[in-house]
A tleap script that builds the chain and sets N, CA, C and O, in Angstrom:
source leaprc.protein.ff14SB
mol = sequence {
  NMET SER THR TRP LYS GLU LEU LYS LYS ASP
  LEU VAL LEU THR GLN GLU ASP LEU ASN ALA
  ILE GLU LEU GLU LYS GLU LEU ILE ARG THR
  MET ILE HIE ILE ARG GLU GLU LYS GLY LEU
  THR GLN SER GLN LEU ALA GLU MET CYS ASN
  VAL LYS GLN PRO VAL ILE ALA ARG MET GLU
  SER SER VAL HIE SER PRO GLN ILE ASP SER
  LEU LEU LYS ILE LEU THR PRO LEU GLY TYR
  THR LEU GLN ILE VAL PRO MET LYS LYS CARG
}
set mol.1.N position { -4.734 12.203 -19.435 }
set mol.1.CA position { -4.298 11.171 -18.570 }
set mol.1.C position { -5.329 10.099 -18.514 }
set mol.1.O position { -6.514 10.409 -18.399 }
set mol.2.N position { -4.951 8.859 -18.589 }
set mol.2.CA position { -5.883 7.708 -18.557 }
set mol.2.C position { -6.125 7.257 -17.138 }
set mol.2.O position { -5.299 7.444 -16.244 }
set mol.3.N position { -7.263 6.669 -16.966 }
set mol.3.CA position { -7.662 6.089 -15.649 }
set mol.3.C position { -7.169 4.634 -15.645 }
set mol.3.O position { -6.802 4.064 -16.673 }
set mol.4.N position { -7.184 4.067 -14.426 }
set mol.4.CA position { -6.713 2.650 -14.298 }
set mol.4.C position { -7.650 1.781 -15.131 }
set mol.4.O position { -7.190 0.877 -15.829 }
set mol.5.N position { -8.919 2.032 -15.073 }
set mol.5.CA position { -9.890 1.179 -15.859 }
set mol.5.C position { -9.617 1.216 -17.299 }
set mol.5.O position { -9.697 0.182 -17.963 }
set mol.6.N position { -9.284 2.399 -17.849 }
set mol.6.CA position { -9.001 2.542 -19.245 }
set mol.6.C position { -7.670 1.821 -19.608 }
set mol.6.O position { -7.604 1.148 -20.637 }
set mol.7.N position { -6.618 1.957 -18.775 }
set mol.7.CA position { -5.363 1.254 -19.006 }
set mol.7.C position { -5.566 -0.192 -18.956 }
set mol.7.O position { -5.102 -0.910 -19.841 }
set mol.8.N position { -6.262 -0.681 -17.928 }
set mol.8.CA position { -6.425 -2.144 -17.689 }
set mol.8.C position { -7.063 -2.882 -18.908 }
set mol.8.O position { -6.765 -4.051 -19.153 }
set mol.9.N position { -7.925 -2.191 -19.645 }
set mol.9.CA position { -8.561 -2.694 -20.877 }
set mol.9.C position { -7.459 -3.129 -21.875 }
set mol.9.O position { -7.541 -4.193 -22.490 }
set mol.10.N position { -6.419 -2.260 -22.012 }
set mol.10.CA position { -5.374 -2.501 -22.991 }
set mol.10.C position { -4.301 -3.434 -22.578 }
set mol.10.O position { -3.484 -3.845 -23.403 }
set mol.11.N position { -4.267 -3.810 -21.243 }
set mol.11.CA position { -3.272 -4.700 -20.798 }
set mol.11.C position { -3.681 -6.157 -20.869 }
set mol.11.O position { -4.865 -6.472 -20.750 }
set mol.12.N position { -2.761 -7.018 -21.053 }
set mol.12.CA position { -3.007 -8.464 -21.017 }
set mol.12.C position { -2.628 -8.960 -19.666 }
set mol.12.O position { -1.460 -9.270 -19.430 }
set mol.13.N position { -3.598 -9.052 -18.739 }
set mol.13.CA position { -3.290 -9.445 -17.409 }
set mol.13.C position { -3.983 -10.770 -17.071 }
set mol.13.O position { -5.159 -10.962 -17.381 }
set mol.14.N position { -3.254 -11.658 -16.445 }
set mol.14.CA position { -3.752 -12.883 -16.005 }
set mol.14.C position { -4.602 -12.699 -14.726 }
set mol.14.O position { -4.576 -11.638 -14.103 }
set mol.15.N position { -5.314 -13.696 -14.370 }
set mol.15.CA position { -6.040 -13.611 -13.148 }
set mol.15.C position { -5.106 -13.522 -11.955 }
set mol.15.O position { -5.451 -12.879 -10.964 }
set mol.16.N position { -3.929 -14.146 -12.014 }
set mol.16.CA position { -2.892 -14.027 -10.970 }
set mol.16.C position { -2.437 -12.552 -10.887 }
set mol.16.O position { -2.301 -11.992 -9.799 }
set mol.17.N position { -2.213 -11.952 -12.045 }
set mol.17.CA position { -1.834 -10.484 -12.030 }
set mol.17.C position { -2.888 -9.676 -11.349 }
set mol.17.O position { -2.582 -8.861 -10.478 }
set mol.18.N position { -4.110 -9.879 -11.717 }
set mol.18.CA position { -5.173 -9.099 -11.126 }
set mol.18.C position { -5.316 -9.317 -9.675 }
set mol.18.O position { -5.611 -8.378 -8.935 }
set mol.19.N position { -5.107 -10.600 -9.202 }
set mol.19.CA position { -5.116 -10.928 -7.753 }
set mol.19.C position { -4.024 -10.226 -7.021 }
set mol.19.O position { -4.234 -9.715 -5.921 }
set mol.20.N position { -2.844 -10.191 -7.617 }
set mol.20.CA position { -1.723 -9.455 -6.949 }
set mol.20.C position { -1.942 -7.982 -6.834 }
set mol.20.O position { -1.572 -7.362 -5.837 }
set mol.21.N position { -2.548 -7.410 -7.859 }
set mol.21.CA position { -2.864 -5.967 -7.824 }
set mol.21.C position { -3.929 -5.651 -6.770 }
set mol.21.O position { -3.837 -4.649 -6.059 }
set mol.22.N position { -4.930 -6.512 -6.682 }
set mol.22.CA position { -5.926 -6.350 -5.631 }
set mol.22.C position { -5.333 -6.470 -4.266 }
set mol.22.O position { -5.666 -5.660 -3.400 }
set mol.23.N position { -4.458 -7.446 -4.005 }
set mol.23.CA position { -3.819 -7.572 -2.716 }
set mol.23.C position { -3.011 -6.360 -2.345 }
set mol.23.O position { -3.013 -5.918 -1.196 }
set mol.24.N position { -2.309 -5.819 -3.343 }
set mol.24.CA position { -1.498 -4.580 -3.046 }
set mol.24.C position { -2.382 -3.405 -2.751 }
set mol.24.O position { -2.081 -2.627 -1.845 }
set mol.25.N position { -3.492 -3.242 -3.499 }
set mol.25.CA position { -4.447 -2.150 -3.274 }
set mol.25.C position { -5.036 -2.263 -1.902 }
set mol.25.O position { -5.188 -1.246 -1.225 }
set mol.26.N position { -5.368 -3.418 -1.466 }
set mol.26.CA position { -5.962 -3.697 -0.121 }
set mol.26.C position { -4.956 -3.333 0.953 }
set mol.26.O position { -5.307 -2.653 1.916 }
set mol.27.N position { -3.736 -3.761 0.814 }
set mol.27.CA position { -2.623 -3.482 1.736 }
set mol.27.C position { -2.478 -1.909 1.828 }
set mol.27.O position { -2.410 -1.393 2.944 }
set mol.28.N position { -2.434 -1.214 0.803 }
set mol.28.CA position { -2.252 0.210 0.821 }
set mol.28.C position { -3.486 0.913 1.445 }
set mol.28.O position { -3.329 1.849 2.229 }
set mol.29.N position { -4.732 0.454 1.090 }
set mol.29.CA position { -5.879 0.993 1.730 }
set mol.29.C position { -5.853 0.771 3.263 }
set mol.29.O position { -6.221 1.652 4.041 }
set mol.30.N position { -5.425 -0.379 3.645 }
set mol.30.CA position { -5.288 -0.719 5.125 }
set mol.30.C position { -4.299 0.183 5.793 }
set mol.30.O position { -4.558 0.680 6.889 }
set mol.31.N position { -3.127 0.419 5.142 }
set mol.31.CA position { -2.159 1.377 5.762 }
set mol.31.C position { -2.620 2.757 5.924 }
set mol.31.O position { -2.369 3.419 6.930 }
set mol.32.N position { -3.348 3.217 4.849 }
set mol.32.CA position { -3.970 4.537 4.931 }
set mol.32.C position { -4.971 4.595 6.099 }
set mol.32.O position { -4.976 5.575 6.844 }
set mol.33.N position { -5.770 3.622 6.262 }
set mol.33.CA position { -6.868 3.546 7.248 }
set mol.33.C position { -6.148 3.545 8.694 }
set mol.33.O position { -6.623 4.204 9.618 }
set mol.34.N position { -5.048 2.816 8.833 }
set mol.34.CA position { -4.353 2.738 10.072 }
set mol.34.C position { -3.850 4.196 10.428 }
set mol.34.O position { -4.066 4.715 11.524 }
set mol.35.N position { -3.169 4.799 9.411 }
set mol.35.CA position { -2.587 6.127 9.701 }
set mol.35.C position { -3.668 7.128 10.065 }
set mol.35.O position { -3.486 7.911 10.997 }
set mol.36.N position { -4.809 7.123 9.342 }
set mol.36.CA position { -5.887 8.062 9.608 }
set mol.36.C position { -6.577 7.730 10.918 }
set mol.36.O position { -7.017 8.632 11.630 }
set mol.37.N position { -6.677 6.444 11.247 }
set mol.37.CA position { -7.294 6.052 12.546 }
set mol.37.C position { -6.487 6.559 13.687 }
set mol.37.O position { -7.029 6.945 14.722 }
set mol.38.N position { -5.192 6.565 13.512 }
set mol.38.CA position { -4.271 7.075 14.591 }
set mol.38.C position { -4.206 8.573 14.620 }
set mol.38.O position { -3.598 9.140 15.528 }
set mol.39.N position { -4.844 9.275 13.607 }
set mol.39.CA position { -4.847 10.734 13.533 }
set mol.39.C position { -3.548 11.300 13.092 }
set mol.39.O position { -3.203 12.429 13.441 }
set mol.40.N position { -2.812 10.534 12.323 }
set mol.40.CA position { -1.532 11.039 11.793 }
set mol.40.C position { -1.596 11.577 10.464 }
set mol.40.O position { -2.320 11.040 9.626 }
set mol.41.N position { -0.853 12.663 10.175 }
set mol.41.CA position { -0.675 13.089 8.822 }
set mol.41.C position { 0.416 12.294 8.143 }
set mol.41.O position { 1.099 11.513 8.806 }
set mol.42.N position { 0.612 12.464 6.825 }
set mol.42.CA position { 1.691 11.718 6.139 }
set mol.42.C position { 3.055 12.238 6.736 }
set mol.42.O position { 3.985 11.461 6.952 }
set mol.43.N position { 3.126 13.530 6.981 }
set mol.43.CA position { 4.399 14.154 7.538 }
set mol.43.C position { 4.728 13.540 8.927 }
set mol.43.O position { 5.870 13.199 9.237 }
set mol.44.N position { 3.686 13.428 9.711 }
set mol.44.CA position { 3.917 12.860 11.150 }
set mol.44.C position { 4.383 11.414 10.975 }
set mol.44.O position { 5.353 11.005 11.613 }
set mol.45.N position { 3.704 10.622 10.113 }
set mol.45.CA position { 4.085 9.253 9.968 }
set mol.45.C position { 5.529 9.133 9.494 }
set mol.45.O position { 6.329 8.345 9.998 }
set mol.46.N position { 5.813 9.970 8.488 }
set mol.46.CA position { 7.168 9.951 7.907 }
set mol.46.C position { 8.226 10.241 8.980 }
set mol.46.O position { 9.282 9.609 8.987 }
set mol.47.N position { 7.951 11.194 9.889 }
set mol.47.CA position { 8.883 11.452 10.928 }
set mol.47.C position { 9.048 10.264 11.906 }
set mol.47.O position { 10.150 9.944 12.351 }
set mol.48.N position { 7.966 9.666 12.201 }
set mol.48.CA position { 8.011 8.428 13.070 }
set mol.48.C position { 8.826 7.339 12.443 }
set mol.48.O position { 9.520 6.603 13.146 }
set mol.49.N position { 8.763 7.213 11.128 }
set mol.49.CA position { 9.426 6.115 10.450 }
set mol.49.C position { 10.801 6.473 9.888 }
set mol.49.O position { 11.463 5.659 9.244 }
set mol.50.N position { 11.201 7.689 10.148 }
set mol.50.CA position { 12.527 8.250 9.650 }
set mol.50.C position { 12.667 8.161 8.145 }
set mol.50.O position { 13.693 7.728 7.621 }
set mol.51.N position { 11.604 8.585 7.454 }
set mol.51.CA position { 11.566 8.687 6.026 }
set mol.51.C position { 11.021 10.072 5.698 }
set mol.51.O position { 10.486 10.763 6.565 }
set mol.52.N position { 11.162 10.466 4.434 }
set mol.52.CA position { 10.614 11.782 4.016 }
set mol.52.C position { 9.168 11.568 3.595 }
set mol.52.O position { 8.785 10.489 3.144 }
set mol.53.N position { 8.343 12.664 3.758 }
set mol.53.CA position { 6.921 12.604 3.527 }
set mol.53.C position { 6.579 12.118 2.137 }
set mol.53.O position { 5.601 11.385 1.988 }
set mol.54.N position { 7.333 12.484 1.106 }
set mol.54.CA position { 6.976 12.013 -0.246 }
set mol.54.C position { 7.059 10.425 -0.383 }
set mol.54.O position { 6.397 9.794 -1.207 }
set mol.55.N position { 7.908 9.885 0.478 }
set mol.55.CA position { 7.912 8.370 0.420 }
set mol.55.C position { 6.546 7.770 0.811 }
set mol.55.O position { 6.081 6.808 0.199 }
set mol.56.N position { 5.903 8.374 1.865 }
set mol.56.CA position { 4.644 7.994 2.282 }
set mol.56.C position { 3.567 8.302 1.219 }
set mol.56.O position { 2.681 7.486 0.962 }
set mol.57.N position { 3.659 9.425 0.650 }
set mol.57.CA position { 2.732 9.854 -0.403 }
set mol.57.C position { 2.790 9.003 -1.678 }
set mol.57.O position { 1.764 8.695 -2.285 }
set mol.58.N position { 4.004 8.635 -2.060 }
set mol.58.CA position { 4.120 7.739 -3.220 }
set mol.58.C position { 3.522 6.341 -2.948 }
set mol.58.O position { 2.870 5.734 -3.798 }
set mol.59.N position { 3.780 5.872 -1.726 }
set mol.59.CA position { 3.233 4.625 -1.365 }
set mol.59.C position { 1.736 4.563 -1.318 }
set mol.59.O position { 1.099 3.631 -1.809 }
set mol.60.N position { 1.192 5.606 -0.703 }
set mol.60.CA position { -0.240 5.744 -0.561 }
set mol.60.C position { -1.004 5.978 -1.851 }
set mol.60.O position { -2.185 5.648 -1.967 }
set mol.61.N position { -0.287 6.571 -2.841 }
set mol.61.CA position { -0.886 6.836 -4.117 }
set mol.61.C position { -0.580 5.774 -5.131 }
set mol.61.O position { -0.929 5.921 -6.302 }
set mol.62.N position { 0.072 4.689 -4.709 }
set mol.62.CA position { 0.397 3.561 -5.505 }
set mol.62.C position { 1.290 3.928 -6.731 }
set mol.62.O position { 1.160 3.325 -7.796 }
set mol.63.N position { 2.158 4.881 -6.567 }
set mol.63.CA position { 3.067 5.237 -7.609 }
set mol.63.C position { 3.982 4.155 -7.933 }
set mol.63.O position { 4.373 3.970 -9.086 }
set mol.64.N position { 4.351 3.399 -6.899 }
set mol.64.CA position { 5.197 2.259 -7.099 }
set mol.64.C position { 4.870 1.194 -6.073 }
set mol.64.O position { 4.318 1.476 -5.010 }
set mol.65.N position { 5.225 -0.050 -6.417 }
set mol.65.CA position { 4.944 -1.180 -5.426 }
set mol.65.C position { 5.925 -1.080 -4.297 }
set mol.65.O position { 7.137 -1.010 -4.502 }
set mol.66.N position { 5.373 -1.074 -3.070 }
set mol.66.CA position { 6.266 -0.948 -1.935 }
set mol.66.C position { 7.098 -2.196 -1.697 }
set mol.66.O position { 6.589 -3.309 -1.836 }
set mol.67.N position { 8.386 -2.034 -1.337 }
set mol.67.CA position { 9.244 -3.159 -0.947 }
set mol.67.C position { 8.865 -3.586 0.452 }
set mol.67.O position { 8.319 -2.807 1.234 }
set mol.68.N position { 9.164 -4.832 0.754 }
set mol.68.CA position { 8.842 -5.350 2.040 }
set mol.68.C position { 9.503 -4.598 3.136 }
set mol.68.O position { 8.891 -4.338 4.172 }
set mol.69.N position { 10.740 -4.240 2.938 }
set mol.69.CA position { 11.479 -3.526 4.014 }
set mol.69.C position { 10.869 -2.149 4.229 }
set mol.69.O position { 10.844 -1.651 5.355 }
set mol.70.N position { 10.367 -1.519 3.142 }
set mol.70.CA position { 9.745 -0.238 3.310 }
set mol.70.C position { 8.402 -0.398 4.077 }
set mol.70.O position { 8.088 0.452 4.911 }
set mol.71.N position { 7.656 -1.392 3.835 }
set mol.71.CA position { 6.408 -1.689 4.472 }
set mol.71.C position { 6.719 -1.836 5.961 }
set mol.71.O position { 6.102 -1.194 6.811 }
set mol.72.N position { 7.667 -2.674 6.243 }
set mol.72.CA position { 7.993 -2.902 7.705 }
set mol.72.C position { 8.479 -1.653 8.363 }
set mol.72.O position { 8.146 -1.410 9.523 }
set mol.73.N position { 9.241 -0.859 7.689 }
set mol.73.CA position { 9.721 0.427 8.250 }
set mol.73.C position { 8.600 1.358 8.644 }
set mol.73.O position { 8.739 2.165 9.563 }
set mol.74.N position { 7.470 1.240 7.933 }
set mol.74.CA position { 6.321 2.065 8.164 }
set mol.74.C position { 5.365 1.385 9.173 }
set mol.74.O position { 4.824 2.037 10.065 }
set mol.75.N position { 5.180 0.115 9.016 }
set mol.75.CA position { 4.183 -0.571 9.857 }
set mol.75.C position { 4.686 -0.708 11.325 }
set mol.75.O position { 3.903 -0.550 12.261 }
set mol.76.N position { 5.885 -0.977 11.500 }
set mol.76.CA position { 6.444 -1.221 12.801 }
set mol.76.C position { 6.175 -0.046 13.768 }
set mol.76.O position { 5.673 -0.298 14.863 }
set mol.77.N position { 6.468 1.180 13.437 }
set mol.77.CA position { 6.204 2.331 14.378 }
set mol.77.C position { 4.692 2.493 14.657 }
set mol.77.O position { 4.283 3.056 15.672 }
set mol.78.N position { 3.897 1.983 13.727 }
set mol.78.CA position { 2.366 2.020 13.889 }
set mol.78.C position { 1.881 0.901 14.773 }
set mol.78.O position { 0.711 0.859 15.152 }
set mol.79.N position { 2.822 -0.052 15.117 }
set mol.79.CA position { 2.397 -1.139 15.937 }
set mol.79.C position { 1.853 -2.352 15.172 }
set mol.79.O position { 1.148 -3.181 15.747 }
set mol.80.N position { 2.179 -2.458 13.878 }
set mol.80.CA position { 1.715 -3.519 13.036 }
set mol.80.C position { 2.887 -4.201 12.356 }
set mol.80.O position { 3.993 -3.664 12.308 }
set mol.81.N position { 2.625 -5.415 11.819 }
set mol.81.CA position { 3.528 -6.259 11.094 }
set mol.81.C position { 2.825 -6.901 9.971 }
set mol.81.O position { 1.600 -6.831 9.865 }
set mol.82.N position { 3.595 -7.544 9.104 }
set mol.82.CA position { 2.972 -8.341 7.975 }
set mol.82.C position { 2.852 -9.745 8.472 }
set mol.82.O position { 3.671 -10.168 9.288 }
set mol.83.N position { 1.869 -10.497 8.023 }
set mol.83.CA position { 1.681 -11.835 8.422 }
set mol.83.C position { 1.112 -12.575 7.188 }
set mol.83.O position { 0.264 -12.045 6.471 }
set mol.84.N position { 1.616 -13.849 6.955 }
set mol.84.CA position { 1.104 -14.653 5.873 }
set mol.84.C position { -0.079 -15.485 6.423 }
set mol.84.O position { 0.048 -16.218 7.404 }
set mol.85.N position { -1.194 -15.339 5.764 }
set mol.85.CA position { -2.367 -16.019 6.180 }
set mol.85.C position { -3.012 -16.665 4.931 }
set mol.85.O position { -2.832 -16.142 3.832 }
set mol.86.N position { -3.747 -17.767 5.061 }
set mol.86.CA position { -4.481 -18.320 3.926 }
set mol.86.C position { -5.505 -17.322 3.401 }
set mol.86.O position { -6.108 -16.555 4.152 }
set mol.87.N position { -5.677 -17.361 2.085 }
set mol.87.CA position { -6.641 -16.450 1.458 }
set mol.87.C position { -8.083 -17.084 1.615 }
set mol.87.O position { -8.199 -18.309 1.630 }
set mol.88.N position { -9.054 -16.348 1.719 }
set mol.88.CA position { -10.397 -16.832 1.737 }
set mol.88.C position { -10.808 -17.250 0.311 }
set mol.88.O position { -10.548 -16.539 -0.660 }
set mol.89.N position { -11.446 -18.400 0.218 }
set mol.89.CA position { -11.888 -18.815 -1.148 }
set mol.89.C position { -12.968 -17.858 -1.605 }
set mol.89.O position { -13.838 -17.433 -0.845 }
set mol.90.N position { -12.864 -17.532 -2.928 }
set mol.90.CA position { -13.876 -16.582 -3.468 }
set mol.90.C position { -14.923 -17.297 -4.195 }
set mol.90.O position { -15.850 -16.674 -4.714 }
savepdb mol mol.pdb
quit
């Protein structure tokens, strides 16, 4: 099995692609941090959100890109929402 770093070398990704990937990774890391900060297991969060635990696991392991409605379904019971804000210049 290849690692992301190995796969990334073979892909032709633009800077925009890489930025989108980083934003998604940061979003997922933040969601995991919120869940853990609240002391919830994936199963407990799934029950709160009325989804099955594997949905949470797939999202947290970045198996697929989460849909906005799925993000909101998970963030809302945690007391969070999505917001569009300007990016910091790098």
